[in-house]
C-alpha positions in Angstrom: 187.1 309.2 -101.2 186.1 306.3 -103.4 184.4 307.3 -106.7 181.9 305.0 -108.4 181.2 305.4 -112.1 177.6 304.3 -112.7 176.0 304.0 -116.1 173.6 306.7 -117.0 170.7 304.3 -117.5 170.0 300.8 -116.2 167.1 298.7 -117.3 165.8 296.0 -115.0 163.6 293.2 -116.3 161.4 290.7 -114.4 159.8 287.6 -115.7 155.9 287.7 -116.0 154.3 285.4 -113.4 151.9 282.8 -114.7 148.2 283.5 -114.4 146.7 281.8 -111.3 144.7 278.7 -111.8 141.4 278.7 -109.9 140.0 275.3 -108.8 136.3 275.6 -108.2 135.0 273.1 -105.6 131.5 271.7 -106.1 129.0 273.1 -103.4 128.7 270.9 -100.3 125.2 269.7 -99.4 123.6 271.7 -96.6 122.6 269.4 -93.8 119.4 270.3 -91.9 119.9 271.7 -88.4 118.1 269.6 -85.9 116.5 271.7 -83.2 117.6 271.1 -79.6 114.6 269.4 -77.9 113.1 271.4 -75.1 112.9 269.5 -71.8 109.4 268.4 -71.0 108.0 268.1 -67.5 105.2 266.0 -66.2 102.3 268.3 -65.4 101.7 266.9 -61.9 104.4 266.1 -59.5 104.5 262.5 -58.2 107.7 262.7 -56.2 107.1 262.9 -52.4 108.7 266.1 -51.2 110.2 265.0 -47.9 112.0 267.5 -45.7 115.3 266.3 -47.2 114.2 266.3 -50.8 112.6 269.8 -50.3 115.8 271.3 -48.9 117.9 269.9 -51.7 115.5 271.2 -54.4 115.2 274.5 -52.7 118.9 275.0 -52.4 119.2 274.3 -56.1 116.4 276.8 -56.8 118.1 279.3 -54.5 121.3 279.3 -56.6 119.4 279.7 -59.8 117.4 282.6 -58.4 120.6 284.3 -57.1 122.2 284.1 -60.5 119.0 285.4 -62.1 118.2 288.2 -59.7 121.6 288.8 -58.1 119.9 289.1 -54.8 117.9 287.0 -52.3 114.3 286.4 -53.4 111.6 286.2 -50.7 108.5 284.1 -51.3 105.4 283.7 -49.1 104.3 280.1 -48.8 101.4 278.2 -47.3 100.0 274.7 -47.3 101.8 271.4 -46.8 105.3 272.6 -47.4 105.0 274.7 -44.2 104.1 271.7 -42.2 107.0 269.7 -43.6 109.7 272.4 -43.3 108.6 274.0 -39.9 111.2 272.6 -37.5 108.7 272.0 -34.6 106.4 269.8 -36.7 106.8 266.1 -37.2 103.3 264.9 -38.2 103.9 265.2 -41.9 106.6 263.1 -43.8 106.1 264.8 -47.1 104.0 267.0 -49.3 103.4 266.9 -53.1 104.0 270.6 -53.8 105.0 274.0 -52.5 102.2 276.6 -52.6 103.4 280.2 -52.8 101.8 283.6 -53.6 102.9 284.6 -57.0 100.6 287.6 -57.7 102.0 289.9 -55.0 105.6 288.7 -55.5 105.3 290.0 -59.1 103.9 293.3 -57.9 106.6 293.8 -55.2 109.5 292.9 -57.5 108.3 295.0 -60.4 108.5 297.9 -58.0 112.1 296.9 -57.3 112.9 297.1 -61.0 112.4 293.5 -62.1 109.8 293.9 -64.9 110.1 290.2 -65.8 110.3 288.9 -62.2 107.5 286.4 -62.7 109.0 284.9 -65.8 112.5 284.6 -64.2 111.0 282.9 -61.2 109.0 280.4 -63.2 112.0 279.6 -65.4 114.1 278.8 -62.4 111.4 276.7 -60.8 111.1 274.7 -64.1 114.9 274.2 -64.3 115.0 272.8 -60.8 112.1 270.5 -61.6 113.9 269.2 -64.6 117.1 268.5 -62.6 115.3 266.7 -59.8 112.8 265.0 -62.1 109.8 266.7 -60.4 106.5 267.6 -61.9 105.9 271.0 -63.3 103.6 271.9 -60.4 106.1 271.0 -57.6 106.1 274.7 -56.8 102.9 276.5 -57.9 100.6 279.4 -57.3 97.3 277.6 -58.2 95.7 278.8 -55.0 96.2 282.5 -55.9 92.8 282.7 -57.7 91.0 281.7 -54.5 92.9 283.8 -51.9 91.0 286.9 -50.8 91.9 290.5 -51.5 90.9 293.4 -49.2 90.6 297.2 -49.1 92.4 299.3 -46.6 91.0 302.4 -44.9 91.9 304.5 -47.9 90.0 302.3 -50.3 93.1 300.8 -51.8 93.0 297.1 -52.7 95.8 295.0 -51.2 96.7 291.4 -50.6 96.0 290.8 -46.8 97.8 287.4 -46.6 100.9 288.6 -48.3 101.0 291.9 -46.4 100.6 290.1 -43.0 103.3 287.6 -43.9 106.0 290.0 -44.9 105.7 292.1 -41.7 108.9 291.7 -39.7 107.1 290.4 -36.6 105.9 287.5 -38.8 108.7 287.1 -41.3 111.4 286.6 -38.7 109.8 283.7 -36.7 108.0 282.3 -39.8 111.1 281.9 -42.0 111.3 278.2 -42.8 114.1 278.3 -45.4 116.9 280.8 -45.8 119.7 280.6 -48.3 121.5 283.4 -50.3 119.1 283.3 -53.2 115.8 282.3 -51.6 113.9 282.9 -48.4 110.6 281.2 -47.7 108.3 282.9 -45.2 105.2 281.0 -44.0 101.9 282.8 -43.7 100.8 283.7 -40.1 99.3 280.8 -38.2 95.8 282.3 -38.1 95.8 282.4 -41.9 97.4 278.9 -42.1 94.5 277.5 -40.1 91.8 279.6 -41.8 92.8 278.5 -45.3 92.8 274.8 -44.3 89.4 275.1 -42.5 87.9 276.1 -45.9 88.7 272.8 -47.6 89.4 270.6 -44.5 90.2 267.3 -46.3 93.2 265.0 -46.8 96.0 266.5 -44.6 94.1 269.6 -43.5 92.7 268.2 -40.2 96.1 267.0 -38.8 97.7 270.2 -40.0 95.2 272.3 -38.2 95.7 270.2 -35.1 99.5 270.6 -35.3 99.2 274.4 -35.2 96.8 274.3 -32.3 99.2 272.1 -30.3 102.0 274.5 -31.1 100.0 277.4 -29.6 99.4 275.4 -26.5 103.1 274.3 -26.2 104.7 277.7 -27.0 102.2 280.0 -25.4 100.2 277.9 -23.0 96.9 278.7 -24.9 93.9 276.7 -23.6 91.7 276.9 -26.7 87.9 277.2 -26.8 85.6 277.2 -29.7 85.0 280.9 -29.0 88.7 281.8 -28.8 89.3 279.9 -32.1 86.5 281.9 -33.8 87.9 285.1 -32.4 91.4 284.2 -33.5 90.6 283.7 -37.1 87.9 286.3 -37.4 90.0 289.2 -36.2 93.1 288.2 -38.1 91.5 286.7 -41.2 88.4 289.0 -41.6 88.9 289.2 -45.4 87.7 285.6 -45.6 84.1 287.1 -45.4 82.9 285.1 -42.4 80.1 287.7 -41.8 78.6 286.6 -45.1 78.4 283.0 -44.1 74.9 281.4 -44.1 73.8 279.3 -41.1 74.7 276.0 -42.7 78.2 277.3 -43.5 78.6 278.6 -40.0 77.6 275.3 -38.5 80.0 273.4 -40.8 82.9 275.6 -39.8 82.2 275.2 -36.1 82.1 271.4 -36.5 85.5 271.6 -38.3 87.0 273.8 -35.6 85.8 271.3 -32.9 87.2 268.4 -34.9 90.5 270.1 -35.1 90.5 270.7 -31.4 89.7 267.1 -30.6 92.4 265.9 -32.9 94.9 268.3 -31.3 94.0 267.3 -27.8 92.4 263.9 -27.7 92.7 263.8 -23.9 91.0 267.3 -23.6 94.1 268.8 -21.9 94.5 271.8 -24.3 91.0 273.0 -25.0 87.7 273.5 -23.4 84.2 273.0 -24.9 82.4 274.8 -22.1 82.5 278.3 -23.7 80.3 277.8 -26.7 78.6 274.8 -28.0 78.7 273.8 -31.7 74.9 274.3 -32.0 75.0 277.8 -30.5 72.9 280.0 -32.7 71.1 282.5 -30.3 74.3 284.3 -29.4 76.5 285.6 -32.2 80.2 285.4 -31.4 82.7 287.7 -33.1 83.2 285.3 -36.0 79.9 286.5 -37.5 80.2 290.2 -36.9 80.5 292.4 -40.0 84.2 292.2 -41.0 86.4 295.2 -41.1 90.0 296.0 -40.4 90.4 295.5 -36.6 91.6 298.5 -34.7 92.8 296.4 -31.8 93.6 292.8 -31.4 92.0 290.4 -28.9 92.6 291.1 -25.2 94.7 288.0 -24.9 97.9 288.5 -26.9 98.8 284.9 -26.7 96.0 284.1 -29.2 98.2 285.6 -31.9 101.4 283.7 -31.3 104.1 283.9 -34.0 102.5 286.5 -36.1 
């Protein structure tokens, strides 16, 4: 065994380190942060929305909506976009905007848990507008303030156009755009015609004529002034036709006849023998007090693609 003789006390000494020298840097000037400019959009769209342009813009909107909602969004649309996108129509090359119903979309999607559904939708619409250099109103709900509301048999107020549109017997055949984030459903044809007959200017007359030709082609409907009045009065009674004064009634009848003549210039798809435009002694169903119809017209063909 090795034995080590160690001293009883060992003193260890270390050199004292020098005090640190601090070098103070002068403060750097703070540069102002420039705000990121918010994209601005023209208020009114000036880009013609052809079928090709519409589909491209709507596909972009569909993806934005899918990332925002994580599900497909369904919108009810009316107006010129329906005429451009509907596959059996070719009388319109373009429209300036897409009219959709915003008010009932918000109500429906809030019930699904999307409290800010309206804001999400508008943001996505604006982003698509910026990408395609469209006006801010390329997709709008300006017509909502003029669309009628109604009361059901319990006295509850509801949106009759939206309700009729989202029923499956209408939503299936009236789907004019369908991608993973967006589905566009056109309003029923009676409502499409009734809304255009109110204004009846610019593209409204040829649009009405196109719908009437579609009814003749798909269902073999031979239109008359009376059947047209019955068609819109029973399906679109919330328009308040029963409150029309005689001048309003006469104006509407002339517009219906004009649409029929435009649709069938050779007279093949309609008959003027049933009711004359100046008929005032007899009161067809258009002017009866409006209420929720219990039964539809006897001829089911009058309600094609509902």
